[in-house]
C-alpha positions in Angstrom: -16.0 0.4 104.1 -17.7 0.1 100.5 -18.6 -3.1 99.1 -16.5 -5.1 96.7 -18.9 -4.1 93.7 -18.0 -0.2 94.4 -14.5 0.0 95.7 -13.4 1.0 92.8 -16.1 2.3 91.1 -14.2 5.5 89.8 -11.2 3.8 88.1 -13.5 3.1 84.9 -14.6 7.0 85.0 -11.0 7.7 84.2 -11.3 6.7 80.6 -14.8 7.7 79.8 -16.6 10.8 79.3 -18.1 13.1 81.9 -21.6 11.9 81.2 -20.8 8.2 81.7 -18.6 8.7 84.8 -21.4 10.9 86.2 -23.4 7.6 85.6 -20.7 5.6 87.3 -21.0 8.2 90.3 -24.7 7.7 90.8 -24.5 4.0 91.0 -21.9 4.2 93.4 -24.1 6.2 95.3 -22.1 9.3 95.4 -23.7 11.7 93.2 -26.5 13.2 96.0 -23.1 14.7 97.5 -22.8 17.1 95.1 -26.4 17.9 94.8 -26.8 21.4 96.4 -23.4 22.3 95.2 -24.2 21.6 91.3 -27.7 23.5 92.0 -26.0 26.6 93.2 -23.2 26.7 90.6 -25.9 25.7 88.1 -27.9 28.8 89.1 -25.1 31.2 89.0 -24.1 30.2 85.7 -27.2 30.5 84.3 -27.7 34.1 85.7 -24.2 35.0 84.2 -25.1 33.9 80.9 -28.1 35.7 81.0 -26.2 39.1 81.7 -26.0 39.2 85.3 -22.9 40.0 87.0 -21.6 37.7 89.7 -19.0 39.1 91.5 -18.2 42.6 93.0 -14.5 43.9 93.3 -14.1 46.8 95.8 -10.6 48.3 95.6 -8.5 48.6 99.2 -6.7 51.3 100.6 -3.4 52.2 102.4 -5.0 50.5 105.2 -6.3 47.3 103.6 -6.7 45.3 100.5 -8.9 44.6 97.8 -12.3 42.6 98.5 -14.7 40.4 96.4 -18.2 39.3 97.1 -20.1 37.1 95.3 -23.4 39.0 95.1 -26.1 37.1 94.2 -26.1 34.1 96.6 -29.1 33.2 98.3 -29.6 33.2 102.0 -29.4 29.5 102.3 -26.4 29.6 99.7 -24.9 32.1 101.9 -24.9 30.3 105.0 -24.1 26.8 103.1 -21.2 29.3 101.4 -19.5 30.2 105.0 -19.6 26.4 106.1 -17.9 24.8 103.1 -15.8 27.9 101.7 -14.7 29.5 104.7 -11.1 29.6 105.2 -10.7 28.5 109.1 -13.4 26.2 108.3 -11.4 24.9 105.3 -8.3 24.9 107.6 -9.9 22.8 110.2 -10.6 20.3 107.4 -6.7 20.0 106.4 -6.7 22.5 104.0 -4.1 24.6 105.0 -2.9 24.9 101.0 -5.6 27.8 100.6 -3.5 30.8 99.8 -3.2 33.4 102.1 -2.8 35.9 99.7 -3.7 35.8 96.0 -4.5 37.7 92.6 -7.7 36.7 91.8 -8.9 37.8 88.2 -12.4 37.6 89.0 -13.5 39.7 85.6 -13.7 36.2 84.2 -17.4 35.5 86.0 -18.3 38.6 85.1 -17.6 38.7 81.2 -20.7 37.3 79.9 -22.4 40.4 81.6 -19.7 42.4 80.2 -19.8 40.6 76.8 -23.7 41.8 76.6 -23.5 44.7 78.1 -20.1 46.9 76.9 -19.3 44.3 74.0 -16.6 46.8 72.6 -14.5 46.8 76.1 -15.6 43.5 77.5 -12.6 41.7 77.7 -10.3 45.0 78.6 -13.0 45.9 81.7 -12.7 42.1 82.5 -9.0 42.0 82.6 -8.9 45.3 84.9 -11.5 43.4 87.4 -8.8 41.6 89.4 -8.5 41.8 93.0 -5.5 41.6 94.8 -5.7 39.9 98.5 -3.2 40.7 101.0 -5.2 38.3 103.3 -7.5 35.5 102.1 -9.9 35.9 105.0 -13.3 35.6 103.2 -15.7 32.6 102.0 -16.2 34.3 98.6 -12.6 34.4 97.5 -12.3 30.8 98.1 -15.6 30.0 96.2 -14.4 31.9 93.3 -10.7 30.7 93.5 -11.5 26.7 93.6 -15.0 26.7 91.7 -16.3 29.5 89.6 -13.3 30.8 88.1 -12.0 27.5 86.6 -15.4 26.8 85.1 -15.7 30.2 83.6 -11.9 30.2 82.6 -13.0 26.8 80.7 -16.3 28.1 79.3 -14.8 31.2 77.7 -11.6 30.0 76.6 -12.5 31.1 73.0 -13.1 34.4 73.8 -9.8 34.5 75.8 -7.7 33.2 73.2 -9.0 35.2 70.7 -8.2 38.3 72.6 -5.0 37.3 73.3 -4.2 36.8 69.9 -2.0 34.4 67.6 1.3 33.8 69.4 2.0 30.1 68.7 2.9 28.0 65.5 0.2 27.0 63.5 0.7 23.5 64.6 0.3 24.7 68.1 -3.0 26.7 67.5 -4.2 23.5 65.9 -3.8 21.6 68.8 -5.0 24.2 71.1 -7.9 24.4 69.2 -8.3 20.3 69.2 -8.3 20.6 72.9 -10.8 23.4 73.3 -13.3 21.6 71.2 -12.8 18.4 72.8 -13.4 20.0 76.3 -16.5 21.6 74.8 -17.5 18.2 73.3 -17.2 16.3 76.6 -19.3 19.1 78.5 -22.0 18.7 76.0 -21.8 22.4 74.4 -22.6 22.4 70.6 -19.1 22.6 68.6 -20.6 24.7 65.9 -20.8 27.5 68.4 -16.5 27.6 68.1 -16.8 27.7 64.1 -15.5 31.4 63.6 -13.2 31.0 66.7 -11.4 27.7 65.6 -8.1 28.0 63.7 -8.7 28.7 60.3 -12.5 29.8 61.0 -12.0 33.2 59.8 -12.0 35.1 63.0 -9.3 37.7 61.6 -11.7 38.1 58.6 -14.4 39.5 61.2 -14.7 43.4 62.0 -15.2 44.7 65.3 -19.2 44.1 65.2 -18.8 40.4 63.7 -16.4 39.3 66.5 -19.1 41.0 69.1 -21.5 39.0 67.5 -19.6 35.7 67.4 -19.1 36.0 71.3 -22.8 36.6 71.7 -23.5 33.5 70.0 -21.2 31.7 72.1 -22.9 32.7 75.2 -26.3 31.9 73.9 -24.4 28.4 72.7 -23.5 28.0 76.5 -27.0 29.3 77.4 -28.7 26.6 75.7 -27.1 23.4 77.4 -28.9 22.9 81.2 -27.0 24.9 83.3 -27.1 22.2 86.3 -26.2 19.5 84.1 -23.1 21.7 82.4 -22.0 22.4 86.0 -22.1 18.5 86.8 -20.2 17.8 83.9 -17.5 20.3 84.7 -17.4 19.3 88.1 -16.6 15.6 86.6 -13.7 16.8 84.5 -12.2 18.5 87.4 -12.7 15.4 89.7 -11.4 13.3 86.7 -8.0 14.7 87.1 -8.0 14.2 90.5 -9.1 10.4 90.2 -5.9 10.1 87.7 -3.7 11.8 90.1 -4.8 9.7 93.0 -4.4 6.2 90.7 -0.8 7.4 89.4 0.3 7.8 93.8 -1.6 4.7 94.6 -0.2 1.8 92.6 0.7 0.1 95.7 -2.4 1.0 98.0 -3.8 4.2 98.7 -2.0 7.7 98.6 -0.9 10.5 101.0 -2.7 13.7 100.0 0.9 15.7 99.9 1.6 13.6 96.9 -1.6 13.7 94.9 -2.3 17.6 95.4 -0.6 19.5 92.8 -1.2 23.4 92.7 -3.6 22.5 90.2 -5.6 19.7 92.0 -5.7 21.9 95.5 -8.7 24.3 94.4 -10.5 20.8 93.4 -10.3 19.7 96.8 -11.2 22.9 98.3 -14.4 23.6 95.8 -16.2 20.3 95.8 -15.1 18.6 99.1 -14.6 21.7 101.2 -11.0 21.4 101.6 -11.6 17.6 103.5 -9.0 15.0 102.1 -10.6 12.6 104.0 -14.2 13.2 102.2 -12.2 12.6 99.1 -11.1 9.2 100.1 -14.5 8.5 101.3 -15.6 9.6 97.3 -12.8 7.2 96.0 -14.0 4.6 98.6 -10.2 4.5 99.5 -8.9 3.8 103.1 -6.2 6.7 104.7 -2.6 6.1 104.2 -1.1 5.0 107.4 1.0 7.8 107.2 -1.5 10.6 106.5 -2.1 13.1 109.1 -4.7 15.1 108.8 -3.7 18.5 111.0 -7.0 20.3 111.3 -5.1 23.1 113.7 -1.5 24.1 114.0 0.4 24.1 117.2 0.5 27.1 119.2 3.6 29.1 118.7 6.0 28.2 121.7 9.4 31.1 121.7 12.5 30.6 123.5 13.0 34.2 124.4 13.5 35.7 127.9 15.0 32.5 129.5 18.0 34.8 130.8 15.5 36.6 133.2 14.1 33.6 134.5 17.9 31.9 135.1 18.0 32.3 139.0 14.8 30.6 139.4 15.2 27.8 136.6 19.3 27.4 138.3 17.4 26.9 141.7 14.4 24.3 140.5 17.2 22.5 138.6 19.8 22.3 141.6 22.6 23.7 139.8 24.8 26.9 139.7 23.3 30.2 138.2 26.4 30.6 136.0 26.5 26.9 134.8 22.5 27.2 133.7 24.0 30.9 132.0 26.5 28.9 130.0 23.9 26.5 129.1 21.4 29.1 127.9 24.4 30.7 125.6 25.3 27.3 124.3 21.5 26.8 123.4 21.6 30.6 121.9 24.6 30.2 119.9 26.5 32.9 121.0 28.5 34.2 123.8 26.0 35.5 126.4 22.9 33.8 127.9 20.8 36.7 126.7 18.8 36.0 123.2 19.3 38.3 120.4 15.6 39.3 120.8 16.4 40.1 124.5 19.4 42.4 123.1 17.5 44.4 120.8 14.4 45.1 122.8 16.9 46.7 125.6 18.4 48.4 122.9 15.2 50.0 121.7 14.1 50.8 125.1 17.5 52.7 125.7 17.2 54.2 122.0 13.6 55.4 123.2 14.9 57.5 126.1 17.6 59.2 124.2 15.0 60.1 121.4 12.7 61.4 123.9 15.0 63.5 125.8 16.1 65.1 122.7 12.5 66.1 122.0 12.0 67.3 125.1 15.1 69.5 125.1 14.2 71.1 121.5 14.1 75.1 121.6 13.1 77.7 119.2 16.5 78.5 117.1 17.9 75.0 116.7 17.4 72.7 113.8 14.1 70.9 113.1 14.5 67.2 114.1 13.6 65.6 110.5 16.4 63.1 110.4 16.4 62.3 114.0 14.6 58.9 113.0 16.0 57.4 109.7 13.1 57.0 107.5 12.9 55.8 103.8 13.5 59.1 102.3 17.1 58.7 101.5 18.7 61.3 98.7 22.1 62.4 98.4 21.3 64.8 95.4 19.0 67.4 97.3 19.3 69.6 100.4 15.7 69.6 101.6 14.6 72.3 103.8 14.3 71.2 107.1 15.5 68.0 106.4 19.3 66.9 108.0 20.2 63.4 106.5 21.5 61.4 109.7 20.8 64.0 112.2 20.8 60.6 115.1 24.5 60.8 114.4 24.7 64.4 115.7 22.3 64.4 118.5 22.0 60.8 120.2 24.8 59.5 122.8 27.4 57.9 121.4 26.7 54.7 123.3 23.2 54.8 121.5 24.9 55.3 118.0 27.2 52.2 118.7 24.6 50.3 120.0 22.1 50.6 117.4 25.0 50.0 114.6 26.4 46.9 116.2 23.0 45.2 116.9 21.5 46.2 113.1 24.6 45.9 111.1 23.6 43.2 109.2 20.7 41.8 107.6 19.8 38.7 105.3 18.5 38.7 101.8 15.0 36.9 101.2 16.3 35.9 97.7 20.3 35.2 98.8 19.6 33.7 102.3 22.7 31.8 102.4 24.7 34.8 103.2 24.6 37.3 106.3 25.3 40.6 104.4 26.1 44.2 105.3 23.0 46.7 106.4 23.7 49.6 104.9 21.2 51.7 106.9 21.0 49.9 110.6 19.2 53.0 111.9 16.1 52.4 109.6 16.1 48.7 110.4 15.6 49.6 114.2 13.2 52.3 113.5 11.1 49.8 111.3 11.3 47.4 114.5 9.8 50.0 116.6 7.1 50.5 114.0 4.1 52.8 114.7 5.2 53.8 118.0 7.9 55.8 116.8 6.5 56.9 113.4 3.5 58.8 115.3 5.8 60.2 118.4 8.2 61.4 115.9 5.9 62.6 113.5 3.8 64.6 116.1 7.2 66.3 117.3 7.9 67.3 114.0 4.7 68.8 113.0 4.2 70.8 116.5 8.0 72.3 115.3 7.0 73.1 111.5 3.6 74.6 112.5 5.0 76.8 115.3 8.4 77.5 113.4 7.7 77.1 110.3 8.1 77.7 107.3 5.3 75.0 106.9 3.5 72.1 107.7 1.7 69.4 106.2 -1.2 69.5 108.8 -2.2 71.6 111.4 -1.9 70.5 115.4 -5.9 70.1 115.1 -5.2 67.9 112.1 -2.8 65.6 113.7 -5.0 62.9 114.5 -6.7 62.7 111.2 -3.3 63.0 109.6 -1.8 60.1 111.9 -4.4 57.7 111.6 -2.9 54.6 110.2 0.0 54.6 112.9 -2.8 55.3 115.7 -5.1 52.8 114.2 -2.1 50.3 114.4 -1.1 51.3 117.8 -5.1 51.0 119.4 -5.5 47.4 117.2 -2.1 46.4 119.2 -3.7 47.4 122.7 -1.3 50.6 123.3 -3.6 53.4 122.3 -3.0 56.9 123.0 -4.7 59.0 125.1 -7.7 60.7 123.1 -7.4 63.9 125.7 -4.2 64.4 124.0 -5.5 65.8 120.7 -8.1 67.6 122.6 -5.1 69.4 124.3 -3.6 70.0 121.5 -6.5 71.9 119.5 -7.0 73.6 122.7 -3.1 74.8 122.3 -3.4 75.7 118.7 -5.9 78.3 119.8 -2.9 79.7 122.1 -0.5 80.0 119.7 0.6 83.3 118.8 -0.2 85.3 115.4 1.2 84.5 112.1 4.3 85.8 111.5 5.7 85.8 107.8 9.0 84.6 107.6 11.1 86.6 105.2 14.7 86.3 103.6 16.3 89.7 103.6 19.2 90.6 101.1 20.9 94.5 101.4 22.7 95.7 97.9 24.5 99.1 98.0 24.8 100.9 94.3 27.5 104.1 94.0 25.6 107.1 92.2 26.7 110.5 91.7 24.5 111.4 94.7 26.2 109.0 97.5 25.8 105.3 98.2 22.3 103.9 97.8 21.0 100.8 99.7 18.3 98.6 98.7 16.7 95.9 100.9 15.3 93.5 99.2 12.6 90.5 101.1 11.0 87.6 100.2 8.6 85.6 102.1 9.4 81.7 102.6 6.5 80.8 105.4 4.9 81.9 108.6 5.8 80.9 112.2 3.9 81.2 115.3 5.0 81.7 118.8 4.4 79.3 121.6 6.4 76.2 120.5 7.4 75.4 123.7 4.1 75.1 125.6 3.3 72.5 122.8 6.5 70.7 123.0 5.8 70.3 126.6 2.5 69.0 126.0 3.7 66.5 123.9 6.6 65.7 126.0 4.1 64.9 129.0 1.6 62.7 126.7 4.7 61.0 125.2 6.1 59.9 128.5 2.7 59.0 129.9 2.3 57.1 127.1 6.1 55.2 127.1 5.4 54.2 131.0 2.5 52.5 130.5 2.9 50.6 127.4 6.7 51.0 126.2 7.9 47.6 127.9 5.0 45.8 126.3 4.8 47.7 123.2 8.5 46.2 122.6 7.8 43.0 123.3 4.8 43.0 121.5 6.3 43.9 118.6 8.5 40.9 118.6 6.3 38.3 119.8 3.8 39.0 117.0 6.5 38.8 114.4 8.3 35.8 115.8 4.9 34.4 116.5 4.0 34.8 112.7 7.0 33.1 111.3 6.4 30.2 113.5 3.0 30.1 112.5 4.3 29.9 109.0 6.6 27.1 109.5 4.0 25.0 111.0 1.7 26.1 108.1 4.5 25.0 105.9 4.7 21.6 107.5 1.1 21.2 107.5 0.9 21.7 103.8 4.4 19.8 102.5 4.7 17.5 105.3 8.4 18.4 105.7 10.2 21.6 107.3 10.8 24.5 104.8 14.5 24.8 103.4 16.5 28.1 104.1 15.4 29.5 101.1 11.7 28.6 101.5 12.0 29.7 105.4 13.5 32.7 104.3 10.2 34.2 102.3 8.2 34.3 105.6 10.9 35.0 107.9 13.7 37.5 106.7 11.7 40.5 107.6 11.7 39.2 111.5 15.4 38.0 111.2 16.5 41.4 110.0 14.7 43.5 112.9 15.4 41.3 116.0 18.7 38.8 115.0 20.3 40.5 112.8 19.7 38.8 109.7 20.8 35.5 111.4 18.0 32.9 110.3 19.7 30.2 112.7 19.0 32.2 115.7 15.2 32.9 114.5 15.1 29.1 114.3 16.3 28.9 117.7 13.5 31.5 118.8 10.8 29.9 117.7 12.3 26.4 119.3 13.1 24.7 115.7 16.3 23.3 114.2 17.8 24.9 111.3 18.7 23.0 108.1 21.6 24.7 107.2 24.1 27.4 108.5 24.6 30.9 106.7 27.8 32.2 105.7 29.3 35.3 107.2 31.1 36.8 104.1 33.8 39.8 104.3 31.6 42.9 104.5 32.0 45.7 102.2 30.4 48.1 104.2 30.9 48.6 108.3 28.1 50.6 110.7 26.1 53.3 109.4 28.1 53.7 106.2 25.2 53.5 103.6 24.9 57.4 103.2 28.7 58.1 102.6 29.0 55.4 100.4 26.0 56.4 98.5 27.4 60.2 98.6 30.8 58.6 97.2 29.1 57.1 94.4 26.7 60.1 93.3 29.8 62.2 93.5 31.9 59.6 91.5 29.2 59.5 88.5 29.2 63.1 88.3 26.6 64.4 90.7 26.5 67.3 91.9 24.7 69.1 95.2 21.4 70.3 94.2 19.7 73.1 96.3 15.7 72.7 96.7 14.3 74.3 93.8 17.4 75.5 91.9 16.6 73.4 88.7 13.3 74.1 88.5 13.5 76.0 85.1 16.3 73.3 84.0 13.9 70.1 83.9 16.4 68.3 82.3 19.7 68.6 84.4 16.9 67.8 87.3 16.1 64.6 85.7 19.4 63.7 85.4 20.9 64.6 88.8 17.9 62.5 90.0 18.9 59.4 87.9 22.5 59.7 89.4 20.7 59.8 92.9 18.7 56.9 92.2 21.9 55.1 91.0 24.0 56.1 93.6 21.5 54.6 96.6 20.8 51.1 94.2 24.1 50.7 94.9 24.0 49.7 98.0 22.0 46.7 97.1 24.8 46.0 94.5 26.9 45.8 97.4 24.9 43.3 99.4 24.6 41.2 96.3 28.3 40.9 95.6 28.5 40.3 99.4 26.1 37.2 99.0 27.1 35.7 95.7 30.9 36.1 96.5 31.2 38.4 93.0 29.9 41.1 91.6 26.4 40.4 90.4 25.4 40.6 86.8 23.3 43.1 85.4 20.3 40.5 85.3 20.9 39.7 89.0 21.0 43.5 89.8 17.9 44.1 88.1 19.6 46.8 85.9 16.8 47.1 83.4 14.5 48.3 86.3 16.7 51.8 86.5 17.0 54.7 84.2 20.5 55.2 82.6 21.2 58.7 81.7 24.3 57.8 79.2 23.2 57.8 75.5 23.8 54.1 75.1 21.7 53.7 78.3 21.9 50.3 80.4 24.8 48.8 77.8 26.7 52.5 78.3 25.9 53.0 82.0 26.3 49.9 83.3 29.9 49.1 83.0 30.4 52.6 84.2 28.4 51.8 87.3 30.7 48.8 87.8 33.8 50.2 87.8 32.9 53.2 90.0 31.9 50.8 92.5 34.8 48.5 91.9 37.1 51.3 92.6 35.3 52.4 95.9 35.1 49.0 97.6 39.1 48.7 96.3 38.4 46.1 93.7 39.9 45.7 90.4 39.8 48.7 88.0 37.0 48.1 85.3 38.7 48.0 81.9 37.1 47.6 78.8 39.3 44.9 77.9 38.6 42.6 81.0 34.6 41.2 80.5 34.8 40.0 83.8 34.5 43.3 85.3 34.1 45.8 82.4 31.0 44.2 80.8 28.3 42.4 82.5 28.7 38.5 82.7 25.7 37.5 80.5 26.8 40.4 77.7 30.0 38.4 77.9 28.3 35.1 77.0 26.3 36.5 74.1 29.4 37.8 72.4 30.9 34.6 72.4 27.9 32.2 72.2 26.4 30.7 69.1 22.4 31.4 69.1 19.8 29.1 68.4 16.7 29.6 67.3 13.3 27.7 68.6 13.6 24.2 67.4 17.3 24.3 66.0 19.9 21.5 67.7 23.9 21.5 68.0 26.3 18.8 68.5 27.9 18.9 72.2 30.9 17.2 73.4 30.4 13.9 76.0 31.6 15.7 78.9 30.3 18.2 81.6 27.6 20.6 80.4 26.3 23.7 82.3 23.0 24.8 81.1 22.4 28.2 83.1 19.4 30.4 83.1 19.3 34.0 83.2 15.7 35.4 84.0 14.1 39.1 84.6 10.9 39.6 86.5 9.5 37.1 88.6 11.4 34.3 90.5 11.9 31.5 88.7 13.2 28.0 90.0 15.3 25.4 87.7 14.7 21.9 87.6 15.8 18.8 85.1 14.0 15.8 84.3 15.6 12.7 82.9 13.5 11.0 80.3 13.7 7.4 78.7 13.6 6.6 74.9 9.8 6.9 75.4 10.0 10.4 76.9 8.7 9.6 80.0 10.5 9.3 83.3 11.6 6.1 84.8 10.4 6.9 88.2 10.0 9.9 90.4 13.6 10.5 90.9 14.1 11.5 87.7 13.1 14.8 88.6 16.2 16.7 89.6 15.3 20.1 91.9 15.9 22.1 94.9 15.0 19.3 97.2 16.6 16.7 95.5 19.7 18.2 93.7 21.4 15.4 92.2 20.4 12.2 90.3 22.1 10.2 87.6 25.2 12.3 86.7 22.9 15.6 86.5 22.7 18.3 89.5 20.8 21.7 89.9 22.3 24.6 92.0 21.1 28.2 91.8 20.2 29.0 88.2 22.2 26.2 86.6 21.9 22.5 85.6 24.9 20.8 85.2 25.0 17.1 83.6 28.2 15.2 83.5 27.3 13.3 79.9 29.7 10.9 80.5 28.0 9.5 83.8 24.4 9.6 82.5 22.7 6.6 82.7 22.5 4.6 79.6 18.8 4.3 79.8 18.5 8.0 79.5 17.8 9.5 76.2 16.9 12.7 77.2 17.7 15.9 79.8 14.9 18.2 79.9 16.0 21.7 81.8 12.4 22.9 83.2 12.0 26.6 84.4 9.0 27.2 86.4 7.8 30.6 87.8 7.9 30.4 92.0 4.3 31.1 92.8 4.8 31.3 96.1 7.0 34.1 96.0 4.6 36.0 93.2 1.2 33.9 92.9 0.3 36.0 89.8 3.3 36.1 87.7 3.5 34.4 84.3 6.1 34.2 81.7 5.1 37.5 79.4 7.1 40.4 78.3 8.0 41.3 81.8 9.1 37.8 82.8 11.5 36.6 80.4 14.3 34.2 80.2 17.8 33.0 78.1 19.4 30.1 78.3 23.1 29.7 77.8 24.9 26.3 77.6 28.9 25.7 78.0 31.3 23.2 78.0 35.0 23.0 79.0 36.0 22.3 75.6 34.8 25.8 74.4 30.9 24.9 73.2 29.0 27.9 73.6 25.4 28.0 72.9 22.4 30.3 73.7 18.7 30.5 73.0 16.4 33.5 73.8 12.9 32.8 73.0 10.3 35.3 72.1 8.1 36.5 75.2 5.4 34.5 76.1 1.7 35.6 75.9 -0.3 32.7 77.0 0.0 32.9 80.8 2.5 30.0 80.9 4.4 29.7 84.3 6.6 26.3 83.2 8.9 26.3 80.2 11.1 23.3 78.8 13.9 25.6 78.2 16.2 23.2 76.0 16.8 19.7 76.1 20.3 17.5 76.1 19.8 14.4 74.0 21.3 11.3 72.5 22.4 11.5 68.9 24.1 9.0 67.1 26.3 7.9 69.8 26.9 11.4 71.4 24.8 14.2 72.6 22.7 17.2 71.1 21.4 20.2 72.6 17.8 21.2 70.9 16.5 24.8 72.3 13.0 23.8 72.9 10.8 26.9 74.6 7.4 24.8 75.1 5.3 26.5 77.8 2.5 25.4 80.0 -0.2 27.6 80.7 -1.4 24.5 83.0 1.6 24.5 85.2 3.4 21.6 86.7 0.4 19.5 86.0 0.7 20.0 82.2 4.3 18.9 82.2 3.5 16.4 84.3 1.0 15.0 81.8 3.3 14.9 79.1 6.4 13.2 81.3 4.9 10.6 83.6 5.0 12.6 86.7 3.3 14.5 89.5 5.5 17.3 90.9 4.7 18.1 94.5 3.9 22.0 94.7 
């Protein structure tokens, strides 16, 4: 433990400049721990400002995501980087908050190079240099995320702000540039470099060449500062934010990591302490909190599947009748049988495979192609594609197999609305997805053999199968269930033994009567080629498919469910490690919905049971609007009701407008299946916003405004709902349109009187998922305590409640010392890490009261990377209440809002 003289050395550092704070740090003996880090960052900064690119972004492919590399590290720096910034190394120190996937705007690190080498296009090129990492597994990604990008974003903020253009009020622009100048001053950078950039400095008067020169002068001003000193000052700026957060949460002792580390501070700990919270405490000379638990490894997943097959042995060991043990297992599984939902579906997959194999083995020339035996992503209700028969499985598979698939996969959960288990319009597709690359490969090989031999054409040859199906083959190889390489040698040999190519022709006779008698003309048109020998190739494929299934199928099916369930268990444990508490049902659904849909029929509670965790709540099972495999039939009925007509392949080649119209109707018909799922989940038809109507093409002259009510009317009729009437807004017109017609619009900053009664503030959003919360503020604009933040994990407080996309406030019940209720919208960055409020992600607020008050506020699109917005405020006024349209965004996320309101928000 540190001596009394240094125990709180960092508290004075909260109120002083970075240079002064660095002096206090050195006096406390803490500066040396950062010497190598500051030196490395300073060297990289010097290279960058001198015009050297630091980062290489390599685009990914269908099989892999993008990758990033900091390409200028020395051998010693590379070794140290791996130890300090490696993902597994950080996790072993407890940093489970390191994102598993991210979008890195790495171009900002290369921006100095681009400003010197490509000044005319530098900002655009830097913006394009973004790495979309589906799996963060490299130390360079963590180094960029935690250290280099925050540094370069701070230093090059003037360039970024000017490139974005003025999108704020004059006062807001003054405040923005004042903050930029304060940061430059604290970093020891000559503020004269900002002269032309700052508000009122004449930037708009410069031509393109003048603006390019101004950017270069800024780089020269940055390069004039000692780079190591600049790096250490920026480090201290970041650490001062961490110290401040710690001080707020450590008022009565020390603080828990999860209470301190907001999303904005997590990279600080990763970057400067290698993800080690204990190192942070050592730096601050603070003891660990008594409840602190640094998780260095996640528990191994333990699955509760397959116990039914062990019932006899377990009963003997427990000394109870086997029937009694089966009853106990059934109660544990929450069903009427001791067989788990996963076991039921595994057995069904094996039965389906046997039937699938038999159909392929018996295929003969002259029968229909088997394209359609496996339900795939392809779904069209308007076109007849040559060789494709939708729902062919319904004609060729045994009735008991069809019934089993429809029953076991007839329901799903929606990740955005997991509170209900809803209809699955395409159970055979979900079943095929559960089987994964095995069915993709073996079905694909069978189709290729047919089209190569029986025509009319094939996308690949028999000898090209290994390359054409390399993706599913690679997945099977990686899983440990490879296809025998001799199979492809035999296919190549079989291709050489096929008969010669024969043209497939369509012939048509026409007879004409002449004075000399009847003349018959025969017209022939070629439509492809065929080759004799299909049955030999079919038998070859059948032999290898059965050999593979005999060796691997049982283990492969178990591998499929085990991998998915273990990943769900891992994500659950990771959430607990980061948050210190189990996920809510909505949080769980974000990473568990796919597994639940494939293995438990969308039942998240059953999935919780399978991974040995208690479910936080039960899902509802609303009345279903679709039964069995009814999705295709319903979509066809919608298509016809909208005016669609069957289209034969290529019949509209010379009628592009009609082809486009039919395609749009087809898309609306297939999207109607999602509409039904939302209607079941919500308990009412979705609004246009909830459905995402803006994402679709509408063929009517009035586009969405005209087409949306038509689609609603058709769907209401087909589901036996109330007919849509132009005089029935609840059905005929989207809900948000009704509110708009009857609401008084507010402009930004405007206010309106409210009655002292129940008040609902509803947020309607487009684009990224958004969370809604409310903050109760006293007269000084600060919270009274952390309980004044009302959000999904603390949904009721002081007469204010949050539910779904709405905040309700009973203004009569709000405590007297609460002067203002701020309604906050924040982008769900766990769902979409790179999302911001912009022209694609917008919002609108509607305020309603029982007495008839209706107010609305729709701001202009945001343009400065805001992720948190104060939408409106309800505030006391002259003994009553008013509403004010605020629209204040924070590009610093929850940390910025916390500064204003005096709270820290756990992320």
